[in-house]
BAGU-373341 format. One record per residue: residue number from 1; residue in one letter; x, y, z of N, C-alpha, C in turn. Coordinates in Angstrom, 3 decimals, always signed. Layout:
<rs>
R; NUM; A; X; Y; Z; X; Y; Z; X; Y; Z $
...
</rs>
This chain:
<rs>
R; 1; F; +1.047; -0.732; +0.021; +0.139; -0.032; -0.163; +0.798; +1.391; -0.077 $
R; 2; Q; +0.581; +2.385; -1.001; +1.454; +3.399; -1.307; +0.717; +4.449; -0.265 $
R; 3; A; +1.313; +5.648; -0.090; +0.634; +6.918; +1.017; -0.417; +7.354; +0.006 $
R; 4; E; -0.456; +7.339; -1.542; -1.902; +7.857; -1.574; -3.072; +7.206; -1.400 $
R; 5; D; -3.233; +5.704; -0.598; -4.411; +4.836; -0.895; -5.280; +5.609; +0.685 $
R; 6; G; -4.109; +6.439; +1.527; -4.747; +7.133; +2.432; -4.793; +6.165; +3.640 $
R; 7; I; -3.589; +4.852; +3.900; -2.993; +4.314; +4.418; -2.217; +4.914; +5.871 $
R; 8; R; -1.013; +6.062; +4.799; -0.192; +6.770; +5.915; -0.849; +7.956; +6.602 $
R; 9; D; -1.866; +8.597; +6.103; -2.285; +10.088; +5.994; -3.164; +9.639; +7.801 $
R; 10; R; -2.878; +10.540; +8.715; -3.113; +10.347; +10.135; -4.035; +11.356; +10.422 $
R; 11; S; -3.876; +12.433; +9.611; -4.826; +13.983; +9.676; -5.910; +13.595; +10.156 $
R; 12; P; -6.773; +14.843; +10.828; -8.560; +14.102; +11.318; -9.378; +13.821; +10.145 $
R; 13; S; -9.144; +14.402; +8.719; -10.466; +14.192; +7.575; -9.969; +12.725; +7.361 $
R; 14; R; -8.354; +11.687; +7.398; -8.587; +10.698; +7.011; -8.141; +10.344; +7.799 $
R; 15; G; -7.281; +8.712; +7.420; -6.427; +7.886; +8.248; -7.587; +7.146; +8.573 $
R; 16; L; -8.179; +6.838; +9.715; -9.045; +5.241; +9.592; -10.392; +5.575; +8.959 $
R; 17; G; -10.762; +6.385; +9.017; -12.254; +7.288; +8.679; -12.123; +6.637; +6.975 $
R; 18; D; -10.831; +7.174; +6.458; -10.596; +7.469; +5.050; -10.909; +6.137; +4.966 $
R; 19; V; -10.078; +4.911; +5.619; -9.645; +3.864; +4.896; -10.871; +3.383; +5.163 $
R; 20; Y; -12.094; +2.949; +5.635; -13.050; +2.676; +6.103; -14.162; +3.322; +5.270 $
R; 21; K; -13.868; +4.203; +4.988; -14.713; +4.849; +3.024; -14.387; +4.201; +2.086 $
R; 22; R; -12.827; +4.164; +2.020; -12.280; +3.265; +0.388; -12.602; +1.250; +0.469 $
R; 23; Q; -13.578; +0.920; +1.285; -13.583; -0.109; +1.492; -13.279; -1.220; +0.848 $
R; 24; L; -11.725; -1.247; +2.752; -10.765; -1.681; +2.425; -11.275; -3.634; +2.513 $
R; 25; V; -11.990; -4.070; +2.508; -12.526; -5.496; +2.975; -12.572; -5.473; +0.932 $
R; 26; D; -13.027; -4.798; +0.178; -13.437; -5.086; -1.288; -12.190; -4.471; -1.922 $
R; 27; D; -10.765; -4.356; -1.567; -9.569; -3.713; -2.559; -8.919; -4.760; -3.101 $
R; 28; E; -8.654; -4.996; -4.052; -8.606; -6.499; -4.513; -7.283; -6.521; -4.213 $
R; 29; R; -6.231; -6.005; -3.429; -4.849; -6.067; -2.750; -5.342; -7.113; -1.663 $
R; 30; I; -6.635; -6.810; -0.588; -6.948; -7.560; +0.671; -7.785; -8.404; +0.462 $
R; 31; H; -8.384; -8.233; -0.441; -9.543; -9.472; -1.043; -8.635; -10.460; -1.604 $
R; 32; Q; -7.449; -10.363; -2.601; -7.478; -11.637; -2.352; -6.360; -12.532; -1.657 $
R; 33; I; -6.225; -11.998; -0.690; -5.094; -12.984; +0.447; -6.502; -13.994; +1.220 $
R; 34; P; -7.481; -13.610; +1.706; -8.899; -14.818; +1.909; -8.735; -15.589; +0.780 $
R; 35; A; -9.305; -14.725; -0.161; -9.631; -15.707; -1.519; -8.168; -16.708; -1.506 $
R; 36; S; -7.259; -16.587; -1.450; -6.305; -17.506; -1.589; -5.841; -18.535; -0.743 $
R; 37; L; -6.133; -17.552; +0.621; -5.743; -18.885; +2.009; -7.265; -19.798; +2.139 $
R; 38; L; -8.519; -19.155; +1.738; -9.851; -20.028; +2.282; -10.554; -20.046; +1.173 $
R; 39; G; -10.437; -20.314; +0.120; -11.256; -19.765; -0.850; -11.904; -18.865; -1.392 $
R; 40; E; -12.485; -19.119; -2.498; -13.451; -17.472; -2.693; -15.141; -17.689; -2.154 $
R; 41; D; -15.271; -18.589; -1.282; -16.314; -18.502; -0.500; -16.050; -18.201; +0.619 $
R; 42; F; -15.059; -17.416; +1.030; -14.558; -16.875; +2.339; -15.661; -16.034; +3.097 $
R; 43; W; -15.644; -15.716; +3.858; -16.864; -14.473; +4.629; -15.937; -13.658; +5.669 $
R; 44; L; -16.853; -12.648; +5.348; -16.144; -11.718; +6.926; -16.582; -12.275; +8.230 $
R; 45; D; -15.629; -12.270; +9.209; -15.939; -11.958; +10.221; -16.722; -10.701; +10.653 $
R; 46; G; -15.367; -9.757; +10.581; -15.623; -8.461; +11.148; -14.645; -7.290; +10.913 $
R; 47; T; -14.752; -6.539; +10.640; -13.556; -5.336; +10.885; -13.592; -4.649; +12.356 $
R; 48; E; -11.763; -4.185; +12.432; -11.514; -3.499; +13.880; -11.147; -2.411; +13.335 $
R; 49; G; -11.101; -1.558; +14.342; -10.428; -0.060; +14.453; -9.737; +0.044; +16.258 $
R; 50; H; -8.500; +0.267; +15.965; -8.019; +0.112; +17.577; -7.032; +1.520; +17.618 $
R; 51; L; -6.747; +2.375; +18.506; -5.687; +3.264; +19.333; -5.075; +2.176; +20.758 $
R; 52; R; -3.969; +1.527; +20.022; -3.681; +0.559; +20.840; -2.611; +1.684; +21.870 $
R; 53; V; -2.501; +0.996; +23.473; -2.367; +1.865; +24.664; -1.264; +0.709; +25.686 $
R; 54; G; +0.179; +1.177; +25.512; +0.570; +0.298; +26.559; +0.761; -1.259; +25.901 $
R; 55; D; +0.897; -2.194; +26.802; +1.153; -3.939; +26.317; -0.065; -4.445; +26.434 $
R; 56; T; +0.034; -5.948; +25.352; -0.698; -6.498; +24.998; -0.355; -7.573; +25.415 $
R; 57; A; -1.118; -8.587; +26.330; -0.333; -9.700; +26.956; -0.746; -10.998; +26.281 $
R; 58; W; -0.182; -11.737; +26.255; -0.085; -12.835; +25.065; -1.235; -13.481; +25.491 $
R; 59; H; -1.321; -13.997; +23.870; -3.033; -14.659; +23.656; -3.299; -15.487; +22.587 $
R; 60; G; -4.431; -16.333; +22.647; -4.324; -16.916; +21.323; -5.845; -17.036; +21.041 $
R; 61; D; -6.465; -17.785; +20.539; -7.932; -17.841; +19.964; -8.914; -19.187; +20.568 $
R; 62; T; -10.180; -18.711; +20.746; -10.312; -20.337; +21.316; -10.163; -21.097; +20.189 $
R; 63; D; -10.922; -22.476; +20.996; -10.923; -23.541; +19.499; -11.825; -23.270; +17.934 $
R; 64; V; -12.497; -22.209; +18.447; -13.717; -22.644; +16.703; -12.642; -22.154; +15.848 $
R; 65; T; -11.623; -21.756; +15.744; -9.763; -21.345; +14.584; -9.893; -22.785; +14.141 $
R; 66; G; -9.980; -23.820; +14.932; -9.339; -25.525; +14.951; -10.362; -26.256; +14.077 $
R; 67; V; -11.700; -25.840; +14.295; -12.339; -26.859; +12.369; -12.281; -25.624; +11.815 $
R; 68; L; -12.171; -24.746; +11.715; -12.267; -23.295; +10.614; -11.220; -22.780; +10.106 $
R; 69; G; -10.463; -22.213; +8.780; -9.310; -21.748; +8.809; -10.171; -20.262; +8.701 $
R; 70; W; -8.993; -19.334; +9.144; -10.033; -17.818; +10.528; -8.271; -17.321; +10.181 $
R; 71; V; -8.204; -15.991; +9.609; -7.547; -15.432; +9.081; -7.748; -13.819; +9.374 $
R; 72; K; -6.531; -12.954; +9.992; -6.600; -11.616; +10.170; -5.843; -10.917; +9.177 $
R; 73; V; -6.461; -10.169; +8.309; -5.430; -8.799; +8.004; -5.185; -7.310; +8.668 $
R; 74; A; -4.265; -7.856; +9.145; -3.842; -5.908; +10.044; -2.836; -4.835; +9.285 $
R; 75; I; -3.149; -3.676; +9.455; -2.509; -2.702; +8.863; -2.105; -1.567; +9.967 $
R; 76; Y; -0.980; -1.922; +10.749; -1.074; -0.339; +11.381; -0.193; +0.706; +10.635 $
R; 77; L; -0.911; +1.834; +10.933; -0.629; +3.261; +10.902; +0.379; +3.847; +10.925 $
R; 78; D; +1.600; +3.233; +11.760; +2.250; +3.961; +12.647; +4.024; +2.780; +12.087 $
R; 79; P; +4.808; +3.163; +12.130; +6.307; +2.949; +12.559; +6.471; +1.874; +13.492 $
R; 80; L; +6.596; +0.305; +13.583; +6.570; -0.067; +14.997; +7.574; -1.372; +14.956 $
R; 81; A; +8.324; -1.297; +15.574; +9.860; -1.643; +15.523; +9.498; -2.784; +16.963 $
R; 82; R; +9.984; -3.566; +17.474; +10.499; -3.988; +18.723; +9.579; -3.405; +19.712 $
R; 83; E; +10.984; -2.511; +19.986; +10.850; -1.717; +21.475; +9.706; -0.674; +21.169 $
R; 84; D; +8.400; -0.782; +20.238; +7.586; +0.285; +20.163; +6.181; -0.261; +20.148 $
R; 85; G; +6.167; -1.565; +20.673; +4.836; -2.541; +20.418; +4.576; -3.134; +19.130 $
R; 86; C; +5.524; -3.622; +18.163; +5.094; -4.409; +17.018; +4.258; -5.814; +17.743 $
R; 87; L; +3.355; -5.983; +17.141; +2.837; -7.404; +16.954; +4.605; -8.515; +16.999 $
R; 88; R; +3.771; -9.430; +18.052; +4.719; -10.612; +18.297; +4.150; -11.609; +18.382 $
R; 89; V; +4.672; -13.036; +18.166; +4.059; -13.683; +18.074; +5.102; -14.986; +17.895 $
R; 90; I; +4.781; -15.870; +18.831; +5.260; -17.549; +18.938; +5.180; -18.392; +17.352 $
R; 91; P; +6.111; -18.460; +16.770; +5.647; -19.499; +15.814; +5.448; -21.346; +15.839 $
R; 92; G; +4.468; -21.577; +15.175; +4.167; -23.347; +15.938; +3.478; -23.154; +16.794 $
R; 93; S; +3.305; -22.068; +17.537; +1.646; -21.623; +18.246; +0.683; -22.335; +18.013 $
R; 94; H; +0.225; -22.123; +16.355; -1.113; -22.093; +15.937; -1.403; -23.949; +15.981 $
R; 95; R; -0.461; -24.905; +15.897; -0.523; -26.272; +16.482; -0.930; -26.250; +17.710 $
R; 96; W; -1.922; -26.937; +18.392; -2.227; -27.798; +19.296; -1.775; -28.731; +19.599 $
R; 97; N; -0.773; -29.129; +20.715; -0.667; -30.476; +20.721; -0.863; -30.696; +22.104 $
R; 98; Q; -1.274; -32.390; +22.341; -1.174; -32.693; +23.478; -0.584; -33.574; +24.170 $
R; 99; P; -0.106; -33.072; +25.611; -0.619; -32.276; +25.802; -0.090; -30.624; +25.280 $
R; 100; D; -0.753; -29.542; +25.916; -0.674; -28.474; +25.613; +0.000; -27.724; +26.328 $
R; 101; L; +1.624; -27.972; +25.487; +3.015; -27.297; +26.676; +2.318; -25.851; +26.794 $
R; 102; L; +2.378; -25.133; +25.889; +1.422; -23.522; +26.093; +0.632; -23.059; +26.613 $
R; 103; A; -0.588; -24.039; +26.745; -1.478; -23.568; +27.394; -1.262; -22.232; +28.288 $
R; 104; P; -0.287; -22.248; +29.179; -0.595; -20.888; +30.144; -0.628; -20.021; +28.917 $
R; 105; L; +0.115; -19.951; +28.007; +0.064; -18.587; +27.611; -1.590; -18.080; +26.571 $
R; 106; R; -1.456; -19.234; +26.156; -3.132; -19.241; +25.083; -4.258; -18.609; +26.623 $
R; 107; A; -4.223; -18.684; +27.526; -5.517; -18.237; +28.414; -5.043; -16.497; +28.590 $
R; 108; S; -6.707; -16.490; +28.567; -7.265; -14.696; +28.259; -6.706; -13.988; +29.957 $
R; 109; D; -5.552; -13.954; +29.946; -4.781; -13.898; +31.450; -4.485; -12.155; +30.400 $
R; 110; T; -4.757; -11.042; +31.311; -4.592; -9.353; +31.400; -3.378; -8.762; +32.013 $
R; 111; S; -3.116; -10.168; +33.313; -1.902; -9.662; +34.002; -0.282; -9.860; +33.469 $
R; 112; L; -0.393; -8.352; +33.170; +1.017; -8.283; +32.004; +2.565; -8.393; +33.393 $
R; 113; D; +2.217; -8.891; +34.707; +3.036; -8.724; +35.726; +3.176; -10.061; +36.135 $
R; 114; S; +2.151; -11.118; +35.703; +2.771; -12.717; +35.801; +3.683; -13.543; +35.159 $
R; 115; Q; +4.404; -13.619; +35.694; +5.295; -14.605; +34.717; +5.019; -16.193; +34.285 $
R; 116; R; +5.186; -16.827; +33.071; +5.123; -18.234; +32.780; +6.145; -18.923; +32.877 $
R; 117; F; +6.636; -19.909; +32.911; +8.097; -20.478; +32.711; +9.087; -19.939; +33.402 $
R; 118; G; +8.535; -19.456; +34.063; +9.737; -18.586; +35.325; +10.429; -17.144; +34.370 $
R; 119; L; +9.551; -16.561; +32.911; +9.967; -16.023; +32.503; +9.016; -14.474; +33.035 $
R; 120; Q; +9.773; -13.407; +32.293; +8.341; -12.036; +32.119; +7.870; -12.309; +30.895 $
R; 121; P; +6.729; -11.226; +30.407; +6.340; -11.565; +29.315; +7.136; -11.402; +28.039 $
R; 122; T; +7.878; -10.043; +27.956; +8.697; -9.929; +27.523; +10.406; -10.391; +26.846 $
R; 123; E; +10.189; -11.890; +27.757; +11.221; -12.708; +27.714; +10.875; -13.848; +26.855 $
R; 124; I; +9.636; -14.256; +26.537; +9.587; -15.366; +26.431; +9.819; -15.387; +24.635 $
R; 125; P; +10.256; -16.062; +23.712; +10.807; -16.376; +22.827; +9.698; -15.706; +21.628 $
R; 126; S; +10.107; -15.253; +20.598; +8.981; -14.629; +20.008; +9.661; -14.794; +18.740 $
R; 127; V; +8.930; -14.076; +17.160; +9.465; -13.309; +16.585; +8.809; -12.010; +16.155 $
R; 128; A; +9.138; -10.803; +16.474; +8.949; -9.442; +16.266; +8.469; -8.991; +14.608 $
R; 129; L; +7.099; -9.004; +14.593; +6.717; -8.186; +13.462; +7.234; -6.621; +12.996 $
R; 130; E; +7.597; -6.638; +12.864; +8.357; -4.840; +12.652; +7.766; -4.584; +11.867 $
R; 131; T; +6.694; -3.304; +11.577; +5.868; -3.151; +10.402; +6.348; -1.626; +10.229 $
R; 132; R; +6.218; -0.728; +8.974; +6.030; +0.536; +8.312; +4.671; +0.573; +7.935 $
R; 133; P; +4.295; +1.605; +7.956; +3.192; +1.831; +7.288; +3.034; +1.917; +6.001 $
R; 134; G; +1.638; +1.193; +5.633; +1.329; +0.134; +4.441; +1.841; -0.711; +3.817 $
R; 135; D; +2.505; -1.751; +5.309; +2.588; -3.573; +5.352; +1.619; -3.704; +5.790 $
R; 136; V; +1.235; -4.956; +4.887; +0.062; -5.707; +5.766; +0.597; -6.771; +6.612 $
R; 137; L; +0.088; -6.914; +7.811; +0.310; -8.326; +8.188; -1.190; -9.388; +8.362 $
R; 138; V; -0.726; -10.445; +7.863; -1.669; -12.026; +7.817; -1.678; -12.805; +8.394 $
R; 139; F; -2.565; -13.281; +9.910; -1.748; -14.535; +10.666; -3.287; -14.879; +11.321 $
R; 140; T; -3.525; -15.856; +11.750; -4.555; -16.476; +12.284; -4.718; -16.349; +13.866 $
R; 141; E; -5.671; -15.924; +14.100; -5.667; -16.208; +15.410; -5.216; -17.096; +16.831 $
R; 142; R; -5.116; -18.290; +16.068; -4.847; -19.280; +16.662; -3.350; -19.096; +17.005 $
R; 143; I; -2.696; -18.768; +16.268; -1.688; -18.144; +17.410; -0.621; -17.408; +17.952 $
R; 144; I; -0.131; -17.665; +18.990; -0.271; -16.998; +20.313; +0.904; -15.633; +20.149 $
R; 145; H; +0.149; -14.692; +20.210; +0.484; -13.116; +20.208; +0.348; -12.362; +20.660 $
R; 146; G; +1.028; -11.435; +20.992; +0.940; -9.959; +21.808; +1.758; -8.787; +21.607 $
R; 147; A; +1.844; -8.344; +22.032; +3.058; -6.891; +22.135; +3.182; -5.827; +23.011 $
R; 148; F; +4.432; -5.183; +23.215; +5.033; -4.995; +24.507; +6.145; -3.948; +23.926 $
R; 149; G; +6.138; -2.619; +25.403; +6.816; -1.929; +24.943; +6.518; -1.233; +24.149 $
R; 150; G; +5.033; -1.052; +24.443; +4.338; +0.599; +22.875; +3.993; +1.640; +24.110 $
R; 151; G; +3.794; +2.407; +23.369; +3.252; +3.801; +23.901; +1.709; +3.954; +23.533 $
R; 152; V; +1.427; +4.681; +23.856; +0.000; +5.873; +23.764; +0.147; +5.901; +21.564 $
R; 153; G; -0.995; +5.794; +21.460; -1.159; +6.198; +20.485; -0.785; +5.254; +19.162 $
R; 154; R; -1.198; +3.871; +19.248; -0.693; +2.920; +17.972; -1.803; +2.907; +17.181 $
R; 155; H; -2.179; +3.169; +16.239; -3.385; +3.239; +15.006; -2.750; +1.572; +14.486 $
R; 156; Q; -4.163; +1.523; +14.624; -4.661; -0.485; +13.809; -5.877; -0.979; +13.571 $
R; 157; I; -5.596; -1.169; +11.793; -7.116; -1.416; +11.652; -6.984; -2.953; +11.156 $
R; 158; C; -8.041; -4.171; +11.370; -8.230; -4.869; +10.877; -9.398; -5.885; +10.122 $
R; 159; A; -8.965; -6.604; +9.432; -10.364; -7.109; +8.878; -10.034; -8.989; +9.168 $
R; 160; S; -11.515; -9.654; +9.751; -11.417; -10.776; +9.866; -12.470; -12.099; +8.686 $
R; 161; F; -11.525; -12.824; +8.351; -12.275; -13.776; +7.447; -12.384; -14.663; +7.530 $
R; 162; V; -13.008; -15.523; +7.247; -13.484; -17.517; +7.277; -13.879; -17.818; +6.635 $
R; 163; E; -13.456; -19.746; +6.399; -13.770; -20.640; +5.958; -15.259; -20.323; +5.561 $
R; 164; A; -15.884; -21.102; +4.513; -17.142; -21.304; +3.888; -17.524; -22.840; +5.333 $
R; 165; I; -18.204; -22.488; +5.725; -18.709; -23.668; +6.810; -19.351; -25.012; +5.652 $
R; 166; K; -18.528; -25.981; +5.775; -19.175; -27.306; +4.882; -19.692; -28.732; +5.790 $
R; 167; T; -19.773; -28.671; +7.228; -20.011; -29.344; +8.393; -20.923; -28.796; +9.103 $
R; 168; E; -21.545; -29.393; +9.699; -22.592; -29.546; +10.516; -21.658; -28.950; +12.139 $
R; 169; E; -20.140; -29.399; +12.139; -19.415; -29.662; +13.378; -19.345; -27.837; +12.884 $
R; 170; Q; -18.699; -27.758; +11.677; -18.179; -26.452; +12.239; -19.510; -25.801; +12.108 $
R; 171; E; -20.500; -25.853; +11.953; -21.833; -24.845; +12.131; -21.890; -24.514; +13.585 $
R; 172; R; -21.733; -26.092; +14.750; -21.742; -25.954; +15.599; -21.209; -24.610; +16.700 $
R; 173; K; -19.819; -24.939; +15.916; -18.669; -24.445; +16.491; -19.109; -22.837; +16.208 $
R; 174; V; -19.396; -22.237; +15.506; -19.765; -21.465; +14.801; -20.674; -20.404; +15.685 $
R; 175; M; -22.376; -21.197; +15.720; -22.849; -20.449; +16.804; -22.196; -20.551; +18.549 $
R; 176; E; -21.895; -21.043; +18.493; -21.442; -21.791; +20.139; -20.675; -20.392; +19.809 $
R; 177; F; -19.246; -20.215; +19.119; -18.802; -18.804; +18.879; -19.757; -17.554; +19.267 $
R; 178; Y; -20.897; -17.614; +18.244; -21.430; -15.732; +18.069; -22.457; -15.719; +19.179 $
R; 179; K; -22.630; -17.120; +20.212; -23.571; -16.713; +21.439; -22.691; -16.142; +22.534 $
R; 180; S; -21.695; -16.439; +22.253; -20.250; -15.846; +23.397; -20.106; -14.828; +23.157 $
R; 181; S; -19.555; -14.364; +21.913; -19.510; -12.954; +21.810; -20.173; -11.537; +21.907 $
R; 182; N; -19.897; -10.634; +21.490; -20.499; -9.477; +21.562; -20.275; -8.430; +20.260 $
R; 183; Y; -19.725; -8.927; +19.270; -19.471; -7.801; +18.427; -19.013; -9.402; +16.824 $
R; 184; S; -18.304; -10.189; +17.189; -17.725; -10.905; +15.958; -19.258; -11.034; +15.409 $
R; 185; M; -18.628; -11.378; +14.200; -20.159; -12.436; +12.849; -21.413; -11.586; +13.091 $
R; 186; R; -21.386; -10.215; +13.266; -22.756; -9.508; +13.378; -22.205; -8.698; +12.115 $
R; 187; P; -22.450; -9.014; +10.885; -22.428; -7.720; +9.762; -22.847; -6.385; +10.365 $
R; 188; V; -22.795; -5.530; +9.623; -23.199; -3.991; +9.652; -23.825; -3.526; +8.906 $
R; 189; R; -25.136; -2.838; +9.331; -25.713; -2.214; +7.966; -25.317; -2.030; +6.160 $
R; 190; R; -24.317; -1.349; +6.798; -23.858; -0.945; +5.446; -23.364; -1.498; +4.546 $
R; 191; N; -22.666; -3.092; +4.751; -22.325; -3.812; +4.543; -23.198; -4.386; +3.685 $
R; 192; V; -24.164; -4.698; +4.463; -25.784; -5.867; +4.397; -26.031; -5.097; +3.233 $
R; 193; E; -26.096; -3.689; +2.708; -26.760; -3.059; +1.693; -25.394; -2.122; +1.529 $
R; 194; S; -24.483; -2.832; +0.595; -24.082; -2.291; -0.073; -23.737; -2.308; -1.727 $
R; 195; D; -23.361; -1.720; -2.290; -24.150; -1.139; -4.099; -22.347; -2.539; -4.232 $
R; 196; R; -21.974; -2.490; -3.695; -20.526; -3.811; -4.335; -20.758; -4.841; -3.977 $
R; 197; P; -20.696; -5.650; -4.892; -21.720; -7.239; -5.115; -20.405; -7.920; -3.927 $
R; 198; R; -19.933; -7.831; -4.272; -18.426; -8.877; -3.366; -18.733; -8.912; -1.569 $
R; 199; I; -18.925; -7.327; -1.409; -18.931; -7.236; +0.589; -20.623; -7.776; +0.585 $
R; 200; R; -21.761; -7.538; +0.019; -22.708; -8.199; +0.095; -22.621; -9.780; +0.441 $
R; 201; R; -21.949; -11.060; -0.935; -21.582; -11.686; -0.774; -20.698; -12.115; +0.997 $
R; 202; M; -19.984; -11.388; +1.220; -19.487; -12.135; +1.896; -20.153; -11.567; +3.741 $
R; 203; V; -20.939; -11.462; +3.548; -21.598; -10.912; +4.595; -23.590; -11.929; +4.285 $
R; 204; Q; -23.672; -12.600; +3.477; -24.932; -13.511; +3.593; -24.998; -14.691; +4.309 $
R; 205; T; -23.187; -15.378; +4.755; -23.208; -16.782; +6.298; -23.825; -16.031; +6.792 $
R; 206; P; -23.616; -14.848; +7.391; -24.162; -14.721; +8.893; -25.209; -13.898; +8.592 $
R; 207; L; -25.847; -13.759; +7.705; -27.597; -13.176; +7.128; -27.922; -14.854; +7.474 $
R; 208; S; -27.676; -16.069; +6.641; -28.300; -17.088; +6.617; -28.437; -17.333; +7.669 $
R; 209; L; -27.281; -17.469; +8.402; -27.229; -18.065; +10.181; -28.420; -16.931; +10.787 $
R; 210; G; -28.856; -15.971; +10.432; -29.965; -15.530; +11.582; -29.422; -14.697; +12.481 $
R; 211; F; -27.966; -14.009; +12.730; -26.858; -13.243; +12.990; -27.328; -11.678; +12.910 $
R; 212; E; -27.362; -11.523; +14.338; -27.693; -10.059; +14.261; -26.904; -9.402; +13.724 $
R; 213; V; -27.450; -7.895; +12.818; -27.084; -6.783; +12.167; -26.802; -5.487; +13.269 $
R; 214; F; -25.676; -5.111; +12.927; -25.933; -3.762; +13.087; -25.930; -2.541; +12.929 $
R; 215; D; -26.705; -1.250; +12.608; -27.282; -0.664; +12.193; -26.312; +0.569; +11.896 $
R; 216; I; -24.980; -0.043; +10.937; -23.709; +0.931; +11.303; -23.475; +1.052; +9.752 $
</rs>
């Protein structure tokens, strides 16, 4: 992505709002990512916009991502290095073993002072995904990830995409996840009524399952 796409501009009149106005999920450069990884019949879980502040503890996603392909596309609007709070991932942690030796890091424990394996969170071996504005990160929420050392004001936008449901077990897991969440899998009205065919197609799965529509 280049500066003229509005990705680097953080002025009040552009930045995050401008990116959404450009319908990021229908941009061919973004659209081809889930299409190539999940198949052309993927659907949209949701989009996010964050102003990150401070550290984010190590965490991994729920088991629903174990039965369905699920990828997140993330763009940071600020240059981020290891010391600045860039995303860190633990390679191989998207594969769960029995016993799961990394279970202590998957739990939703927001206590950044707690030690795991006798190490501080920042001492856990990991890979720092340093980025410049215009870079795009693609990962599965199933991988254990976190961010440390960041200050106030790290802008992030994300879109999450899901593989087409093909089995009753996959549908059951999706329904369970939907019922346990407050925002995921709930299409917004502007996408349901979009004049872009690909965007309308991306929200057909949650609509067919009877999921709530947000009037945005």
